C-alpha positions in Angstrom: -54.5 223.7 7.5 -54.5 220.0 6.8 -51.6 217.6 7.6 -48.3 219.4 7.2 -46.4 216.2 6.7 -48.7 214.9 3.9 -48.6 218.3 2.2 -44.8 218.2 2.2 -44.7 214.6 0.9 -47.0 215.7 -2.0 -44.5 218.5 -2.8 -41.6 216.1 -2.9 -43.5 213.6 -5.0 -44.5 216.3 -7.5 -40.9 217.5 -7.7 -39.6 214.0 -8.4 -42.2 213.5 -11.2 -41.2 216.8 -12.8 -37.5 215.9 -12.4 -37.8 212.6 -14.3 -40.2 214.0 -16.9 -37.7 216.7 -17.7 -34.6 214.5 -17.9 -36.2 211.5 -19.5 -38.2 213.6 -21.9 -39.9 211.3 -24.4 -38.5 208.3 -22.7 -40.5 209.0 -19.5 -43.0 206.3 -18.5 -44.9 206.6 -15.3 -45.1 202.8 -14.7 -41.2 202.6 -14.8 -40.6 205.7 -12.6 -43.4 205.5 -9.9 -42.1 202.4 -8.1 -38.7 204.2 -7.6 -40.4 207.3 -6.3 -42.7 205.4 -3.9 -39.8 203.4 -2.6 -37.6 206.5 -2.1 -40.3 208.2 -0.1 -40.9 205.1 2.0 -37.2 205.0 2.9 -36.5 208.7 3.1 -39.5 210.0 4.9 -41.0 207.0 6.6 -37.8 205.1 7.7 -39.0 201.8 6.3 -37.0 198.6 5.6 -34.5 199.2 8.5 -32.0 196.5 9.1 -30.0 196.6 12.3 -26.9 198.9 12.1 -28.0 199.9 8.7 -26.5 203.1 7.2 -29.2 205.2 5.5 -27.4 205.6 2.2 -26.7 201.9 2.0 -30.3 201.1 2.8 -31.7 203.5 0.2 -29.3 202.2 -2.5 -30.2 198.6 -1.6 -33.9 199.2 -1.8 -33.7 201.2 -5.0 -31.5 198.5 -6.5 -34.2 195.9 -5.5 -36.9 197.9 -7.2 -34.7 198.2 -10.3 -34.4 194.4 -10.5 -38.1 194.0 -10.0 -39.0 196.5 -12.7 -36.5 195.1 -15.1 -37.9 191.6 -14.7 -41.3 192.9 -15.6 -40.0 195.0 -18.5 -37.2 193.2 -20.1 -37.4 195.5 -23.2 -36.9 198.6 -21.1 -33.7 197.8 -19.2 -31.8 200.9 -20.5 -34.6 203.2 -19.4 -34.7 201.7 -16.0 -31.0 201.9 -15.6 -31.2 205.6 -16.3 -33.9 206.1 -13.7 -31.8 204.3 -11.1 -28.7 206.3 -11.9 -30.6 209.6 -11.8 -31.8 208.8 -8.3 -28.2 209.1 -7.0 -28.5 212.9 -7.6 -31.9 213.1 -5.9 -30.2 212.1 -2.7 -28.1 215.3 -2.9 -30.9 217.6 -4.1 -33.3 216.4 -1.3 -30.8 216.8 1.5 -29.8 213.1 2.1 -26.2 213.9 1.3 -24.5 217.3 1.5 -23.0 219.0 -1.5 -21.2 222.3 -1.8 -22.2 223.7 -5.2 -25.3 223.0 -7.2 -23.7 223.9 -10.6 -20.9 221.4 -10.0 -23.5 218.7 -8.9 -25.5 219.2 -12.1 -22.4 219.2 -14.3 -21.5 215.8 -12.8 -25.0 214.6 -13.6 -24.7 215.7 -17.2 -21.3 213.9 -17.7 -22.3 210.7 -15.8 -21.3 207.7 -17.9 -23.9 205.6 -16.2 -26.6 207.8 -17.7 -27.3 207.3 -21.4 -29.3 210.5 -22.0 -28.6 213.7 -23.8 -29.6 217.1 -22.6 -30.2 220.3 -24.6 -29.1 223.7 -23.2 -32.8 224.5 -22.5 -33.2 221.3 -20.5 -30.1 222.1 -18.5 -31.4 225.6 -17.8 -34.8 224.3 -16.9 -33.4 221.7 -14.5 -31.3 224.4 -12.8 -34.4 226.4 -12.2 -36.4 223.4 -11.1 -33.9 222.4 -8.5 -33.3 225.9 -7.2 -37.1 226.5 -6.9 -37.5 223.2 -5.1 -34.8 224.0 -2.5 -35.9 227.6 -2.0 -39.6 226.6 -1.5 -38.6 224.1 1.1 -36.8 226.8 3.0 -39.8 229.1 2.7 -42.1 226.4 4.0 -40.4 226.3 7.4 -40.3 230.1 7.6 -44.1 230.0 7.7 -43.7 228.6 11.2 -41.3 231.0 12.7 -42.6 233.1 15.6 -41.4 234.8 18.8 -44.9 234.7 20.3 -45.5 231.0 20.6 -43.2 228.1 21.2 -43.2 224.4 22.2 -42.0 223.8 25.7 -41.2 220.3 26.8 -40.0 217.8 29.4 -37.6 215.2 28.1 -37.9 211.7 29.4 -35.8 208.6 28.7 -35.8 207.0 25.2 -36.2 210.4 23.4 -39.7 211.0 24.6 -41.0 214.6 25.1 -44.1 215.7 26.9 -44.9 219.0 25.3 -47.2 222.0 25.6 -47.5 225.4 23.8 -46.1 228.4 25.6 -46.8 232.0 24.7 -45.0 235.3 24.8 -47.8 237.4 23.4 -47.6 241.2 23.8 -50.7 241.6 26.0 -51.7 245.0 27.4 -50.5 245.6 31.0 -54.2 246.4 31.7 -54.6 242.7 32.2 -53.1 240.9 35.2 -51.0 237.8 34.9 -53.9 235.9 36.5 -56.3 237.1 33.8 -53.9 236.1 31.0 -53.3 232.7 32.6 -57.1 232.1 33.1 -57.8 233.0 29.5 -54.9 230.9 28.2 -56.3 227.8 30.0 -60.0 228.3 29.1 -61.6 225.4 27.2 -61.7 227.2 23.8 -58.1 228.4 24.0 -56.9 225.0 25.2 -58.5 223.3 22.2 -56.9 225.7 19.7 -53.6 225.5 21.6 -53.7 221.8 21.1 -54.3 222.2 17.4 -51.4 224.7 17.3 -49.2 222.2 19.2 -50.0 219.4 16.7 -49.0 221.7 13.8 -45.8 222.7 15.6 -44.8 219.2 16.6 -45.5 218.0 13.0 -43.2 220.7 11.6 -40.5 219.7 14.1 -40.8 216.0 13.2 -40.5 216.9 9.6 -37.4 219.0 10.2 -35.9 216.1 12.1 -36.7 213.6 9.3 -35.1 215.9 6.7 -32.0 215.6 8.9 -32.5 211.8 8.9 -33.5 211.8 12.6 -36.4 209.5 13.4 -35.8 208.9 17.1 -38.0 211.3 18.9 -41.6 210.8 20.1 -43.9 213.6 21.4 -46.8 213.5 23.9 -49.4 216.2 24.0 -52.6 216.6 26.1 -55.8 216.1 24.1 -58.8 218.1 25.5 -61.7 215.9 26.4 -64.0 218.7 25.3 -63.2 217.8 21.7 -64.6 214.3 22.2 -68.0 216.0 22.5 -67.5 218.0 19.3 -67.6 215.4 16.4 -67.3 218.1 13.7 -64.4 220.1 15.3 -62.4 217.0 16.2 -62.2 216.1 12.5 -60.0 219.1 11.9 -57.6 218.0 14.6 -57.4 214.5 13.4 -56.8 215.6 9.8 -53.6 217.4 11.1 -52.4 213.9 12.2 -53.5 212.1 9.1 -50.2 210.7 8.2 -48.6 207.2 8.8 -45.5 208.6 10.5 -47.2 211.3 12.6 -49.6 208.7 14.0 -46.6 206.8 15.4 -44.7 209.9 16.6 -47.4 212.1 18.2 -49.2 210.6 21.1 -52.5 212.1 22.4 -52.6 212.0 26.2 -55.7 211.6 28.4 -56.0 211.3 32.2 -57.4 208.1 33.7 -60.4 209.9 35.2 -61.4 211.1 31.7 -60.7 207.7 30.2 -63.4 206.3 32.5 -65.9 208.9 31.3 -65.0 208.8 27.6 -63.8 205.2 27.1 -65.9 204.7 24.0 -64.6 207.8 22.3 -60.9 207.1 23.2 -61.1 203.6 22.0 -62.5 204.9 18.8 -59.3 207.0 18.4 -57.2 203.9 19.0 -59.2 201.9 16.5 -58.5 204.6 13.9 -54.7 204.0 14.5 -54.0 207.2 16.4 -51.4 206.8 19.2 -53.0 207.4 22.5 -51.3 207.4 26.0 -52.8 207.4 29.4 -51.8 209.3 32.5 -52.8 207.4 35.7 -54.2 209.7 38.4 -55.8 209.5 41.9 -58.9 207.7 40.3 -56.8 204.8 39.1 -58.1 201.5 40.6 -55.2 199.2 39.7 -56.9 197.6 36.8 -54.6 196.3 34.1 -57.3 195.2 31.6 -57.0 198.0 29.0 -53.6 199.4 29.6 -51.9 197.4 26.8 -53.9 199.4 24.2 -52.1 202.6 24.9 -48.7 203.6 23.5 -47.5 204.8 26.9 -48.7 204.6 30.5 -47.6 207.7 32.5 -47.4 207.3 36.3 -46.2 209.7 39.0 -44.1 208.5 41.9 -46.4 210.2 44.4 -49.2 207.6 44.0 -49.4 204.6 46.3 -49.8 202.3 43.4 -46.6 203.5 41.7 -44.4 200.5 42.7 -47.2 198.1 41.8 -47.2 199.4 38.2 -43.5 199.4 37.9 -43.2 195.9 39.2 -46.1 194.7 36.9 -44.6 195.4 33.5 -45.6 192.0 32.2 -49.2 192.7 33.1 -49.2 196.3 31.8 -47.8 195.1 28.5 -46.8 198.5 27.2 -44.3 201.3 27.8 -44.3 202.9 31.2 -43.0 206.5 31.8 -42.3 207.7 35.3 -43.3 211.4 35.6 -41.2 213.9 37.6 -41.4 217.6 38.3 -38.7 218.9 36.0 -39.6 222.4 34.8 -40.8 223.0 31.3 -38.1 224.0 28.8 -38.7 225.8 25.5 -37.1 223.9 22.7 -38.9 224.9 19.5 -40.3 228.2 18.5 -42.4 228.8 15.4 -46.0 229.6 14.4 -48.1 230.2 11.3 -48.8 233.9 10.6 -52.5 233.0 10.4 -52.6 231.3 13.8 -50.5 234.1 15.4 -53.2 236.7 14.7 -56.1 234.3 15.3 -54.8 233.0 18.6 -53.8 236.3 20.0 -57.1 237.9 19.1 -58.9 234.9 20.7 -56.9 235.3 23.9 -57.7 239.0 24.1 -61.4 238.5 23.4 -61.7 236.0 26.3 -60.0 238.4 28.7 -62.2 241.2 27.7 
């Protein structure tokens, strides 16, 4: 599976194109509509153009209004068409979950009678729009059902500023012939850890998407990234593709320990240079060297180390965010999984115990 977030955005983009093609009919022109769609996606799904204390609806209206003015200036003979595109977007905000509504039929009737829209719709167009919107909403619901599971879940430790350090937990129905030790050993073997990380990236991506749909952009997630993948150039491509989205790269942070950073410095810097967010957990091998710390999105440090106070008191030298680790127990807070990975992961776990 490639990047969940990118796939979802493509689905939204495709719906919007079909929505405007249907309602504008012969008056549809891609060059007049695409700037509105691009701006909408930037604001709705990437939280761009934020002004302090800015309400989302006001921001979206402001940005779409700015686009309308720009497109009108470039197409003075198309003003009426552009006004229709702008007016039709006010209904997209309901259909796409920005604003709640109670009844779809009432919403569409309001659209058809809107005096700001100078379009006429045949009965067949109205019927087709009803089907288009219902199909769009039902497929969005079905999309998230793909990730429901009782066997695997995200467990996390929450830190200040809405930061979660997460891992994947399992409730697989493993035969009692295997001891808890055997299960734990298999679950933490290199191959399982790698696939667990991929699963975790998919699960976090889906969680971020569900938060964004609810207009919540505040959370950040940190997950361990196995150093074994740094030695597998072909396999790592699959993992990085799952993060191949502008927003996910700022919300999902790949964590390495300092001892591994010293061994794989070139490979980790390569990830940073590709705009992936990488964080560093200082350990017993840390030698109080501040030189490269500013390159990481977060520096994690445990109170137990003798250098802890030095780091905390040297924020101007560290030049990035510092997280103090503590021993709070892991808490499950999200539970879903793809059906494919459910079977694959459980079979892999059993094969390694056999």
